C-alpha positions, 0 to 999 in steps of 0.5 A, a space after each residue: 441524387 442526380 439527374 441524367 441529361 439525354 438528348 438524341 438517342 440512336 445510331 448514325 444514318 446516311 442523313 446524319 452520319 455524325 449524330 451526337 447521340 447515345 447509341 441504342 445499345 449504350 442507352 439500354 446498357 446505361 439504364 441497366 447500369 443505373 438500376 444495378 447501382 441506384 434507385 429510380 425516383 419518380 417525378 411526384 416524389 421529387 416534387 414532394 421533397 421540394 415542397 416539404 423541404 426534404 432531402 432527395 434520396 441520396 442514391 436516387 436518379 431520374 432521367 430527363 430528355 430534351 427536345 421531344 425528338 422522334 427517337 424518344 418515343 421510338 427508342 427511349 419509351 420502349 426501353 423505359 417501359 421494359 424496366 418500369 422506369 419513368 422519364 421526364 420529357 421536355 418539349 419545344 412547343 413552338 415546333 408543334 404549334 408554329 411549325 418552326 424549328 429554332 435555329 439552335 436545333 437547326 445548328 445541331 442537325 446540321 452539325 450531325 449532317 456532315 461526316 467531318 466537323 471541319 466540313 460543317 465549319 467550312 460551310 459556316 464560314 462560307 455563309 459568314 462570307 456571304 452574310 457578314 463579310 466584316 466578321 468572316 475572318 474570325 469565322 475562318 476555321 484556321 489553326 490559330 482561330 480554333 486554338 484561340 477558342 479552346 477556353 470557350 464554354 470550358 465548364 462543359 467538358 463534352 465539347 471538342 475544340 472545333 465545337 468550341 470555336 463554332 460556339 464562340 462565333 455564335 456566342 461572341 462574334 455574331 449577334 443573334 440576328 446574324 446567327 439566326 439568318 446564317 443558320 436558316 440559310 444553311 438549313 434550307 440548303 442542306 435539308 430543304 422543306 422544314 415542315 417535312 423535316 419536323 414531321 420526320 424528326 420530332 414528336 407530334 401531339 399524339 406522340 406526347 399523349 402516348 408518352 403521357 398515357 404511358 406514365 411519362 412526364 411532359 414539361 417545357 423546354 420553352 416555346 421558341 427555345 429562347 436563350 433565357 439567360 440573355 433575354 429579359 424577364 418579361 420575354 422569358 415569362 411570355 415564352 414559358 407561359 405560351 409553352 405551358 398553355 400549349 401543353 395544358 391545352 393538348 395534354 390536359 395538364 403538364 408538369 410545372 418543370 422546365 429545362 432551360 434552353 441553352 442550359 443556363 440559369 440566370 437570377 432574373 428567371 426566378 420571378 417569372 418561374 415563380 409567377 408561373 408556378 414552376 416547381 423545378 428547373 434544370 440546367 446543363 451546368 455540372 455544378 454541385 447543387 441540391 434540388 431540395 435547396 435550390 430548385 431553379 438551378 438543378 444540375 444535370 449530368 451528361 451521359 458521357 459520365 455513365 458506363 454503358 456496360 451494366 456489369 461495370 463497377 459503380 463510378 462516382 457521379 
């Protein structure tokens, strides 16, 4: 069995000309392709296999969606319902409770805002010059610096070399406080009012209830989108507990399943996940694993591995 990993679904707009999303038509084509070659497996059956120590269905698939953006209810939900499919949707609950968009999400939207990725890198470099002048040379998007980042996050095949260059600056050159300050400064300059932006781009509590009532599954993508792999176990537990409490309060009950913010598993997460009753947790790591054997490090496949033509022959995943 495999789990598909979706984020944004939709088409470029004037505000987001470089949106990294599965287009509307491609999403529909992938769903039809999956139904032609594989069998959908529901949330309850997945958890039953884990609890009982059974293997997951060999030819099965399930669909996961991170971040709870508006396109999930406006585009994904109608397509799923038309085919009798269930989706597993993972919410950054702090967006709803605190009205605050985590910096990693601000980064993604800013990357989408520029028609040319180099324009984003130039804006990032200018912000570094102002905020951290001693590190600005490493953030300059010149040929040598970009080439030097070619191996960063090599396990993820979907990043371009310029994207790896930015992420190397984020992960290695800047500390977390510097990164957050720069992202917040850039976001205000580009998009202005954060509350308006969230209302337009993210689902509301009422939207989540609509998803639940339509048979979709709602789980946690953390409360503040902390990078769990570098936070201590106590901070991770507090963040997830707050996230589940919010979902339980507003939805009655939420799936005890998690997609890791930033996608990375770490061994110190085992104890807080178990304490909170989490039954399955997904990474973005494209590593071989079986959820029925190692439920806290379940890999997901990026959508680029799937054909968008329903008539395409079956490909190995």
